[in-house]
mmCIF file as Biopython writes it, N, C-alpha, C and O atoms, coordinates in Angstrom:
data_model
#
loop_
_atom_site.group_PDB
_atom_site.id
_atom_site.type_symbol
_atom_site.label_atom_id
_atom_site.label_alt_id
_atom_site.label_comp_id
_atom_site.label_asym_id
_atom_site.label_entity_id
_atom_site.label_seq_id
_atom_site.pdbx_PDB_ins_code
_atom_site.Cartn_x
_atom_site.Cartn_y
_atom_site.Cartn_z
_atom_site.occupancy
_atom_site.B_iso_or_equiv
_atom_site.auth_seq_id
_atom_site.auth_asym_id
_atom_site.pdbx_PDB_model_num
ATOM 1   N N  . ALA A ? 1  ? -7.414  -10.629 -1.964 1.0 0.0 1  A 1 
ATOM 2   C CA . ALA A ? 1  ? -8.610  -11.375 -2.326 1.0 0.0 1  A 1 
ATOM 3   C C  . ALA A ? 1  ? -8.393  -12.854 -2.010 1.0 0.0 1  A 1 
ATOM 4   O O  . ALA A ? 1  ? -7.268  -13.348 -2.089 1.0 0.0 1  A 1 
ATOM 5   N N  . GLN A ? 2  ? -9.420  -13.530 -1.669 1.0 0.0 2  A 1 
ATOM 6   C CA . GLN A ? 2  ? -9.315  -14.954 -1.343 1.0 0.0 2  A 1 
ATOM 7   C C  . GLN A ? 2  ? -8.884  -15.773 -2.546 1.0 0.0 2  A 1 
ATOM 8   O O  . GLN A ? 2  ? -8.298  -16.844 -2.387 1.0 0.0 2  A 1 
ATOM 9   N N  . THR A ? 3  ? -9.165  -15.284 -3.750 1.0 0.0 3  A 1 
ATOM 10  C CA . THR A ? 3  ? -8.806  -16.014 -4.964 1.0 0.0 3  A 1 
ATOM 11  C C  . THR A ? 3  ? -7.379  -15.734 -5.409 1.0 0.0 3  A 1 
ATOM 12  O O  . THR A ? 3  ? -6.874  -16.411 -6.304 1.0 0.0 3  A 1 
ATOM 13  N N  . GLY A ? 4  ? -6.718  -14.751 -4.803 1.0 0.0 4  A 1 
ATOM 14  C CA . GLY A ? 4  ? -5.387  -14.358 -5.228 1.0 0.0 4  A 1 
ATOM 15  C C  . GLY A ? 4  ? -5.407  -13.337 -6.348 1.0 0.0 4  A 1 
ATOM 16  O O  . GLY A ? 4  ? -4.352  -12.922 -6.826 1.0 0.0 4  A 1 
ATOM 17  N N  . GLN A ? 5  ? -6.606  -12.923 -6.778 1.0 0.0 5  A 1 
ATOM 18  C CA . GLN A ? 5  ? -6.748  -11.938 -7.840 1.0 0.0 5  A 1 
ATOM 19  C C  . GLN A ? 5  ? -6.350  -10.555 -7.326 1.0 0.0 5  A 1 
ATOM 20  O O  . GLN A ? 5  ? -6.729  -10.171 -6.220 1.0 0.0 5  A 1 
ATOM 21  N N  . VAL A ? 6  ? -5.590  -9.811  -8.124 1.0 0.0 6  A 1 
ATOM 22  C CA . VAL A ? 6  ? -5.205  -8.448  -7.772 1.0 0.0 6  A 1 
ATOM 23  C C  . VAL A ? 6  ? -6.445  -7.565  -7.828 1.0 0.0 6  A 1 
ATOM 24  O O  . VAL A ? 6  ? -7.156  -7.548  -8.832 1.0 0.0 6  A 1 
ATOM 25  N N  . LEU A ? 7  ? -6.706  -6.823  -6.735 1.0 0.0 7  A 1 
ATOM 26  C CA . LEU A ? 7  ? -7.885  -5.963  -6.670 1.0 0.0 7  A 1 
ATOM 27  C C  . LEU A ? 7  ? -7.588  -4.542  -7.123 1.0 0.0 7  A 1 
ATOM 28  O O  . LEU A ? 7  ? -8.462  -3.871  -7.672 1.0 0.0 7  A 1 
ATOM 29  N N  . TRP A ? 8  ? -6.370  -4.081  -6.902 1.0 0.0 8  A 1 
ATOM 30  C CA . TRP A ? 8  ? -5.964  -2.753  -7.352 1.0 0.0 8  A 1 
ATOM 31  C C  . TRP A ? 8  ? -4.450  -2.644  -7.301 1.0 0.0 8  A 1 
ATOM 32  O O  . TRP A ? 8  ? -3.788  -3.438  -6.633 1.0 0.0 8  A 1 
ATOM 33  N N  . THR A ? 9  ? -3.901  -1.662  -8.005 1.0 0.0 9  A 1 
ATOM 34  C CA . THR A ? 9  ? -2.469  -1.392  -7.986 1.0 0.0 9  A 1 
ATOM 35  C C  . THR A ? 9  ? -2.257  0.117   -7.912 1.0 0.0 9  A 1 
ATOM 36  O O  . THR A ? 9  ? -3.169  0.898   -8.188 1.0 0.0 9  A 1 
ATOM 37  N N  . TYR A ? 10 ? -1.054  0.513   -7.539 1.0 0.0 10 A 1 
ATOM 38  C CA . TYR A ? 10 ? -0.691  1.925   -7.503 1.0 0.0 10 A 1 
ATOM 39  C C  . TYR A ? 10 ? 0.799   2.018   -7.811 1.0 0.0 10 A 1 
ATOM 40  O O  . TYR A ? 10 ? 1.591   1.251   -7.264 1.0 0.0 10 A 1 
ATOM 41  N N  . THR A ? 11 ? 1.180   2.932   -8.663 1.0 0.0 11 A 1 
ATOM 42  C CA . THR A ? 11 ? 2.578   3.115   -9.021 1.0 0.0 11 A 1 
ATOM 43  C C  . THR A ? 11 ? 3.183   4.217   -8.165 1.0 0.0 11 A 1 
ATOM 44  O O  . THR A ? 11 ? 2.712   5.353   -8.180 1.0 0.0 11 A 1 
ATOM 45  N N  . THR A ? 12 ? 4.232   3.876   -7.416 1.0 0.0 12 A 1 
ATOM 46  C CA . THR A ? 12 ? 4.948   4.867   -6.616 1.0 0.0 12 A 1 
ATOM 47  C C  . THR A ? 12 ? 6.138   5.387   -7.416 1.0 0.0 12 A 1 
ATOM 48  O O  . THR A ? 12 ? 6.433   4.891   -8.503 1.0 0.0 12 A 1 
ATOM 49  N N  . GLY A ? 13 ? 6.816   6.390   -6.865 1.0 0.0 13 A 1 
ATOM 50  C CA . GLY A ? 13 ? 7.948   6.989   -7.561 1.0 0.0 13 A 1 
ATOM 51  C C  . GLY A ? 13 ? 9.221   6.177   -7.493 1.0 0.0 13 A 1 
ATOM 52  O O  . GLY A ? 13 ? 10.205  6.513   -8.151 1.0 0.0 13 A 1 
ATOM 53  N N  . SER A ? 14 ? 9.220   5.098   -6.699 1.0 0.0 14 A 1 
ATOM 54  C CA . SER A ? 14 ? 10.405  4.263   -6.549 1.0 0.0 14 A 1 
ATOM 55  C C  . SER A ? 14 ? 10.002  2.927   -5.931 1.0 0.0 14 A 1 
ATOM 56  O O  . SER A ? 14 ? 8.817   2.646   -5.748 1.0 0.0 14 A 1 
ATOM 57  N N  . ALA A ? 15 ? 10.993  2.117   -5.617 1.0 0.0 15 A 1 
ATOM 58  C CA . ALA A ? 15 ? 10.738  0.778   -5.073 1.0 0.0 15 A 1 
ATOM 59  C C  . ALA A ? 15 ? 10.201  0.828   -3.644 1.0 0.0 15 A 1 
ATOM 60  O O  . ALA A ? 15 ? 10.415  1.796   -2.914 1.0 0.0 15 A 1 
ATOM 61  N N  . ILE A ? 16 ? 9.505   -0.232  -3.269 1.0 0.0 16 A 1 
ATOM 62  C CA . ILE A ? 16 ? 9.034   -0.434  -1.897 1.0 0.0 16 A 1 
ATOM 63  C C  . ILE A ? 16 ? 9.687   -1.712  -1.394 1.0 0.0 16 A 1 
ATOM 64  O O  . ILE A ? 16 ? 9.489   -2.785  -1.965 1.0 0.0 16 A 1 
ATOM 65  N N  . ASP A ? 17 ? 10.469  -1.595  -0.320 1.0 0.0 17 A 1 
ATOM 66  C CA . ASP A ? 17 ? 11.167  -2.752  0.243  1.0 0.0 17 A 1 
ATOM 67  C C  . ASP A ? 17 ? 10.652  -3.135  1.619  1.0 0.0 17 A 1 
ATOM 68  O O  . ASP A ? 17 ? 11.194  -4.046  2.245  1.0 0.0 17 A 1 
ATOM 69  N N  . SER A ? 18 ? 9.620   -2.463  2.101  1.0 0.0 18 A 1 
ATOM 70  C CA . SER A ? 18 ? 9.120   -2.724  3.451  1.0 0.0 18 A 1 
ATOM 71  C C  . SER A ? 18 ? 7.707   -3.287  3.396  1.0 0.0 18 A 1 
ATOM 72  O O  . SER A ? 18 ? 7.032   -3.227  2.368  1.0 0.0 18 A 1 
ATOM 73  N N  . SER A ? 19 ? 7.285   -3.826  4.511  1.0 0.0 19 A 1 
ATOM 74  C CA . SER A ? 19 ? 5.915   -4.332  4.628  1.0 0.0 19 A 1 
ATOM 75  C C  . SER A ? 19 ? 4.976   -3.175  4.935  1.0 0.0 19 A 1 
ATOM 76  O O  . SER A ? 19 ? 5.377   -2.218  5.597  1.0 0.0 19 A 1 
ATOM 77  N N  . PRO A ? 20 ? 3.743   -3.244  4.470  1.0 0.0 20 A 1 
ATOM 78  C CA . PRO A ? 20 ? 2.778   -2.192  4.799  1.0 0.0 20 A 1 
ATOM 79  C C  . PRO A ? 20 ? 2.313   -2.313  6.247  1.0 0.0 20 A 1 
ATOM 80  O O  . PRO A ? 20 ? 2.411   -3.374  6.864  1.0 0.0 20 A 1 
ATOM 81  N N  . THR A ? 21 ? 1.810   -1.211  6.768  1.0 0.0 21 A 1 
ATOM 82  C CA . THR A ? 21 ? 1.207   -1.172  8.098  1.0 0.0 21 A 1 
ATOM 83  C C  . THR A ? 21 ? -0.256  -0.808  7.933  1.0 0.0 21 A 1 
ATOM 84  O O  . THR A ? 21 ? -0.586  0.099   7.168  1.0 0.0 21 A 1 
ATOM 85  N N  . VAL A ? 22 ? -1.144  -1.508  8.644  1.0 0.0 22 A 1 
ATOM 86  C CA . VAL A ? 22 ? -2.578  -1.235  8.573  1.0 0.0 22 A 1 
ATOM 87  C C  . VAL A ? 22 ? -3.043  -0.715  9.925  1.0 0.0 22 A 1 
ATOM 88  O O  . VAL A ? 22 ? -2.854  -1.376  10.947 1.0 0.0 22 A 1 
ATOM 89  N N  . VAL A ? 23 ? -3.658  0.484   9.933  1.0 0.0 23 A 1 
ATOM 90  C CA . VAL A ? 23 ? -4.152  1.107   11.158 1.0 0.0 23 A 1 
ATOM 91  C C  . VAL A ? 23 ? -5.470  1.805   10.854 1.0 0.0 23 A 1 
ATOM 92  O O  . VAL A ? 23 ? -5.546  2.636   9.950  1.0 0.0 23 A 1 
ATOM 93  N N  . ASN A ? 24 ? -6.508  1.464   11.612 1.0 0.0 24 A 1 
ATOM 94  C CA . ASN A ? 24 ? -7.811  2.140   11.510 1.0 0.0 24 A 1 
ATOM 95  C C  . ASN A ? 24 ? -8.315  2.269   10.075 1.0 0.0 24 A 1 
ATOM 96  O O  . ASN A ? 24 ? -8.770  3.338   9.667  1.0 0.0 24 A 1 
ATOM 97  N N  . GLY A ? 25 ? -8.236  1.197   9.322  1.0 0.0 25 A 1 
ATOM 98  C CA . GLY A ? 25 ? -8.781  1.195   7.966  1.0 0.0 25 A 1 
ATOM 99  C C  . GLY A ? 25 ? -7.906  1.865   6.919  1.0 0.0 25 A 1 
ATOM 100 O O  . GLY A ? 25 ? -8.350  2.094   5.794  1.0 0.0 25 A 1 
ATOM 101 N N  . MET A ? 26 ? -6.661  2.181   7.279  1.0 0.0 26 A 1 
ATOM 102 C CA . MET A ? 26 ? -5.722  2.787   6.336  1.0 0.0 26 A 1 
ATOM 103 C C  . MET A ? 26 ? -4.504  1.878   6.189  1.0 0.0 26 A 1 
ATOM 104 O O  . MET A ? 26 ? -4.060  1.256   7.154  1.0 0.0 26 A 1 
ATOM 105 N N  . VAL A ? 27 ? -3.973  1.809   4.974  1.0 0.0 27 A 1 
ATOM 106 C CA . VAL A ? 27 ? -2.740  1.071   4.705  1.0 0.0 27 A 1 
ATOM 107 C C  . VAL A ? 27 ? -1.644  2.106   4.453  1.0 0.0 27 A 1 
ATOM 108 O O  . VAL A ? 27 ? -1.797  2.985   3.605  1.0 0.0 27 A 1 
ATOM 109 N N  . TYR A ? 28 ? -0.535  1.996   5.195  1.0 0.0 28 A 1 
ATOM 110 C CA . TYR A ? 28 ? 0.590   2.917   5.055  1.0 0.0 28 A 1 
ATOM 111 C C  . TYR A ? 28 ? 1.806   2.141   4.574  1.0 0.0 28 A 1 
ATOM 112 O O  . TYR A ? 28 ? 2.099   1.052   5.067  1.0 0.0 28 A 1 
ATOM 113 N N  . VAL A ? 29 ? 2.512   2.717   3.600  1.0 0.0 29 A 1 
ATOM 114 C CA . VAL A ? 29 ? 3.734   2.082   3.105  1.0 0.0 29 A 1 
ATOM 115 C C  . VAL A ? 29 ? 4.702   3.171   2.643  1.0 0.0 29 A 1 
ATOM 116 O O  . VAL A ? 29 ? 4.313   4.129   1.975  1.0 0.0 29 A 1 
ATOM 117 N N  . GLY A ? 30 ? 5.962   3.003   3.010  1.0 0.0 30 A 1 
ATOM 118 C CA . GLY A ? 30 ? 6.992   3.949   2.594  1.0 0.0 30 A 1 
ATOM 119 C C  . GLY A ? 30 ? 7.680   3.478   1.327  1.0 0.0 30 A 1 
ATOM 120 O O  . GLY A ? 30 ? 7.770   2.279   1.061  1.0 0.0 30 A 1 
ATOM 121 N N  . SER A ? 31 ? 8.164   4.435   0.552  1.0 0.0 31 A 1 
ATOM 122 C CA . SER A ? 31 ? 8.833   4.137   -0.707 1.0 0.0 31 A 1 
ATOM 123 C C  . SER A ? 31 ? 10.222  4.762   -0.699 1.0 0.0 31 A 1 
ATOM 124 O O  . SER A ? 31 ? 10.485  5.696   0.059  1.0 0.0 31 A 1 
ATOM 125 N N  . TRP A ? 32 ? 11.108  4.247   -1.541 1.0 0.0 32 A 1 
ATOM 126 C CA . TRP A ? 32 ? 12.454  4.800   -1.663 1.0 0.0 32 A 1 
ATOM 127 C C  . TRP A ? 32 ? 12.444  6.194   -2.279 1.0 0.0 32 A 1 
ATOM 128 O O  . TRP A ? 32 ? 13.493  6.835   -2.338 1.0 0.0 32 A 1 
ATOM 129 N N  . ASP A ? 33 ? 11.296  6.684   -2.739 1.0 0.0 33 A 1 
ATOM 130 C CA . ASP A ? 33 ? 11.223  8.060   -3.243 1.0 0.0 33 A 1 
ATOM 131 C C  . ASP A ? 33 ? 11.082  9.065   -2.098 1.0 0.0 33 A 1 
ATOM 132 O O  . ASP A ? 33 ? 10.954  10.266  -2.334 1.0 0.0 33 A 1 
ATOM 133 N N  . GLY A ? 34 ? 11.105  8.565   -0.849 1.0 0.0 34 A 1 
ATOM 134 C CA . GLY A ? 34 ? 11.040  9.437   0.321  1.0 0.0 34 A 1 
ATOM 135 C C  . GLY A ? 34 ? 9.636   9.788   0.758  1.0 0.0 34 A 1 
ATOM 136 O O  . GLY A ? 34 ? 9.460   10.618  1.650  1.0 0.0 34 A 1 
ATOM 137 N N  . LYS A ? 35 ? 8.638   9.180   0.157  1.0 0.0 35 A 1 
ATOM 138 C CA . LYS A ? 35 ? 7.246   9.481   0.484  1.0 0.0 35 A 1 
ATOM 139 C C  . LYS A ? 35 ? 6.607   8.343   1.271  1.0 0.0 35 A 1 
ATOM 140 O O  . LYS A ? 35 ? 6.965   7.175   1.117  1.0 0.0 35 A 1 
ATOM 141 N N  . LEU A ? 36 ? 5.659   8.717   2.111  1.0 0.0 36 A 1 
ATOM 142 C CA . LEU A ? 36 ? 4.827   7.752   2.820  1.0 0.0 36 A 1 
ATOM 143 C C  . LEU A ? 36 ? 3.461   7.774   2.149  1.0 0.0 36 A 1 
ATOM 144 O O  . LEU A ? 36 ? 2.811   8.817   2.092  1.0 0.0 36 A 1 
ATOM 145 N N  . TYR A ? 37 ? 3.030   6.640   1.648  1.0 0.0 37 A 1 
ATOM 146 C CA . TYR A ? 37 ? 1.749   6.541   0.950  1.0 0.0 37 A 1 
ATOM 147 C C  . TYR A ? 37 ? 0.694   5.989   1.899  1.0 0.0 37 A 1 
ATOM 148 O O  . TYR A ? 37 ? 0.974   5.097   2.699  1.0 0.0 37 A 1 
ATOM 149 N N  . ALA A ? 38 ? -0.525  6.528   1.804  1.0 0.0 38 A 1 
ATOM 150 C CA . ALA A ? 38 ? -1.642  6.087   2.644  1.0 0.0 38 A 1 
ATOM 151 C C  . ALA A ? 38 ? -2.825  5.763   1.739  1.0 0.0 38 A 1 
ATOM 152 O O  . ALA A ? 38 ? -3.200  6.558   0.878  1.0 0.0 38 A 1 
ATOM 153 N N  . PHE A ? 39 ? -3.399  4.595   1.944  1.0 0.0 39 A 1 
ATOM 154 C CA . PHE A ? 39 ? -4.529  4.133   1.141  1.0 0.0 39 A 1 
ATOM 155 C C  . PHE A ? 39 ? -5.669  3.732   2.062  1.0 0.0 39 A 1 
ATOM 156 O O  . PHE A ? 39 ? -5.451  3.028   3.048  1.0 0.0 39 A 1 
ATOM 157 N N  . HIS A ? 40 ? -6.871  4.170   1.753  1.0 0.0 40 A 1 
ATOM 158 C CA . HIS A ? 40 ? -8.055  3.829   2.540  1.0 0.0 40 A 1 
ATOM 159 C C  . HIS A ? 40 ? -8.559  2.456   2.112  1.0 0.0 40 A 1 
ATOM 160 O O  . HIS A ? 40 ? -8.780  2.209   0.926  1.0 0.0 40 A 1 
ATOM 161 N N  . LEU A ? 41 ? -8.740  1.567   3.085  1.0 0.0 41 A 1 
ATOM 162 C CA . LEU A ? 41 ? -9.290  0.244   2.792  1.0 0.0 41 A 1 
ATOM 163 C C  . LEU A ? 41 ? -10.793 0.346   2.582  1.0 0.0 41 A 1 
ATOM 164 O O  . LEU A ? 41 ? -11.474 1.040   3.337  1.0 0.0 41 A 1 
ATOM 165 N N  . PRO A ? 42 ? -11.319 -0.329  1.576  1.0 0.0 42 A 1 
ATOM 166 C CA . PRO A ? 42 ? -12.775 -0.336  1.404  1.0 0.0 42 A 1 
ATOM 167 C C  . PRO A ? 42 ? -13.443 -1.088  2.547  1.0 0.0 42 A 1 
ATOM 168 O O  . PRO A ? 42 ? -12.880 -2.039  3.089  1.0 0.0 42 A 1 
ATOM 169 N N  . THR A ? 43 ? -14.640 -0.660  2.906  1.0 0.0 43 A 1 
ATOM 170 C CA . THR A ? 43 ? -15.371 -1.318  3.996  1.0 0.0 43 A 1 
ATOM 171 C C  . THR A ? 43 ? -16.414 -2.256  3.454  1.0 0.0 43 A 1 
ATOM 172 O O  . THR A ? 43 ? -17.127 -2.899  4.225  1.0 0.0 43 A 1 
#
């Protein structure tokens, strides 16, 4: 957000030490729990 306000959060099973990747309206991020998480960006 332009104001710096948190718009949403999600709890993963472990830490995230990498930067997210954004492709075609989806945000992808890997976690130390061995999972790849995918989030749809609002339009």
